[in-house]
N, C-alpha and C positions, 0 to 999 in steps of 0.2 A: 505504633501502641496498640496493644491488643485490647479486647473488650474486657478481659479480666483485669489487666492494669487500670483501665478507666474506672471500673467499679471500685477497685481498691483505693484509687486516689480520692473518690467521692466519700468513701467510708472513712479513710484516714483524716480527710479535711474536716469532716463533721465532727470528728472527735477532738479536733484542735491542733492537728499536727501542722508543723511548718513544711514549706516547699523542700527544704533540703533533706528533712527527715524522711520525707516520702519518697525523694528520689533516690537516697540512699537505700532505702529498704526495698524499692522495686528496681533498682538498677538501670534507672534512666536518668537523663540530665535534668537539673533543677530548673533550668529554663523552660524545659518541655512541660513539666509539671505546672510551672507557673502560668504558662500560656494556655494550658488545657483548662486550669481552674478559672481563669478569668474569661475565657470563652463560654465557659458553663456555669457562670456565676457562683463559683465555689471560693471565691477569694474573700471569705468573711474574716472576722476577727481571729487571729492566731492566738492560741493559749499561752500563757505567760511561759510555761516550759513544755518541752516535747512529752507527751504521754506514752510514748514508746519506751519502756524500759525493761532492762533485763538485770535478774540478780544471778551473777556468775560466780561469785567467791564470797568468803566469809571475812569479816573484819578480824585482823590478828589479835586486836585488843580485847574486844568485847564477844567476838563470835556472832554478831548479828549479820544478816546477809547485806553485802555491798551492793546498792543499786547503781547500775551503769546505764549511762545515756548515750545512745548511738550518735557519732559524730562529735563526741568530746573525748578528751583524754580518759583513759580507764582509771578508776580510783582503786585505791588499796584499802582505804579505811572508811568507815560509815560516817564519820563526822570529824571536825576539826579537834574537838576535845580528845577523841580517840587517838588520833594521830599524834597530837602533842604528848599525850600521856605514854605512848608506845616509844616515841622518839626519846623521852626523858628516862624510861626505865631499861632501854636497850642501846646504851651509846655505842656499845661494841658492834652493833649490826648496822649502824647508821652509815658508815663508809664516808666520813667526812673527808673531803679532798684538800681543804684548806687549812691544815693543822701545821703550825709553824713552831720551831724550838728557838728559844733566845736566852740570853744572859743579861740579867738586869744591870744597867749601867751604874745603878746606885749601890745596891747590896752585893752584887754578883751572884745571886742564885739564878739557877736555870729555871725556865718556865716554859710553858706552852700556851699558845693563843690561837683561837679559831677565827679565820678569816681576815686577819689583819696582819701583813708581812712586815710592816714598819714598826711594831712596838718596840718601845726601849725600856719600859719600866714594868715590873712585875705587879705593882699595886699602885693605888693613889697616893699612899704615904710616900712611896720611893719616888713617885712623880714629883711630889711638892719638894721633897728634900733635894732632889736632883735639878730641878727646874729653877726653884726659887732659894737655893742654898740653905734649906732647912727652916726658912720662914713660912708663914702662912701666907696663902694667896689673898690679894685684895681685889 
């Protein structure tokens, strides 16, 4: 380990970075960073989240910068609200893989269902009619 790496470890640790984030940034092993920090009494409290962040893209929904955290899966949206709004307004671009086509056992209409390959009925009314012979469920 070079003196520059040692200085960078001390600097990043004082900012609250975790062992893994430091190791990924410097290209050395996590356990190497951990043992160096413990030997040099740099093993204080780690921050709740890593402070090394980069903004590499823009949210397709609102246009704000999307903060990427090293060591985590890259994000496409800035928030859950933007992700849900985008998915609801762009159903043709979502790429649903589990879309199934069926014919209702009660009324005979064709329908599609997402995520359930064992559907039998197109609606709750057809389910009640088919399952309970037209009577209300008790």
